[in-house]
C-alpha distance (Angstrom), angle and dihedral (degrees) to the residues before:
residue distance angle dihedral
M1 . . .
D2 3.76 . .
S3 3.81 110.2 .
D4 3.83 94.8 -129.4
R5 3.78 107.5 33.6
G6 3.80 110.3 5.4
T7 3.75 124.1 170.4
R8 3.81 91.8 -119.0
R9 3.79 115.1 74.6
E10 3.78 116.3 -144.9
Y11 3.80 96.4 -178.7
L12 3.78 142.6 14.9
S13 3.76 126.0 -132.8
F14 3.79 127.3 -165.6
L15 3.76 139.0 160.2
L16 3.81 103.3 -124.8
R17 3.79 121.8 -155.7
L18 3.81 121.4 -171.8
W19 3.78 128.9 -176.3
R20 3.77 136.7 161.8
V21 3.80 126.5 -126.5
N22 3.80 133.6 177.1
V23 3.79 115.4 -112.9
E24 3.79 113.2 -173.5
G25 3.79 89.3 -22.2
A26 3.82 95.7 -50.2
P27 3.80 124.8 106.0
V28 3.82 114.4 -114.9
W29 3.80 127.0 -177.0
R30 3.79 117.2 -129.9
A31 3.80 124.0 -165.9
S32 3.77 143.2 -171.9
L33 3.79 133.1 -168.2
Q34 3.76 127.6 -156.8
R35 3.79 125.7 -174.3
P36 3.82 114.6 -130.5
G37 3.79 110.4 -91.0
A38 3.81 93.4 12.0
A39 3.78 122.5 117.2
D40 3.81 96.8 -154.6
Q41 3.79 126.6 77.9
Q42 3.77 133.4 -152.6
A43 3.83 110.7 -133.7
F44 3.81 126.6 -154.1
A45 3.79 127.5 -161.3
D46 3.80 92.1 -150.8
L47 3.78 142.8 -1.6
D48 3.81 92.8 -94.4
E49 3.82 89.7 62.0
L50 3.79 90.2 48.5
L51 3.81 92.4 50.9
D52 3.82 92.1 45.9
F53 3.80 89.3 53.4
L54 3.81 92.8 48.7
R55 3.80 92.0 47.0
A56 3.81 89.8 52.2
E57 3.82 91.4 48.8
I58 3.80 91.2 50.5
G59 3.80 91.2 44.6
D60 3.81 90.4 53.3
M61 3.80 89.6 52.2
E62 3.80 93.0 48.1
A63 3.80 91.9 47.9
G64 3.80 90.0 54.4
Q65 3.78 93.0 46.6
T66 3.81 92.3 46.1
A67 3.79 90.3 54.4
E68 3.80 89.4 53.8
R69 3.82 92.1 48.8
E70 3.81 92.9 53.5
V71 3.80 90.3 80.0
P72 3.84 106.7 103.8
M73 3.80 116.8 -116.9
């Protein structure tokens, strides 16, 4: 892995924004994530969507790292 910009990611970084809105009289948390240096944002209607997205991102990382670890030592 290249020390600056390797193909394997060892961490994730996002700017997280959270705010609360009323939906049919009930408070609901909304969220958005933005990668550093990126102009676009990923929006989430609720915290469950946010967590599903983060779990998928982490799962993608683990799948890539697992594939690398399958090489016998």
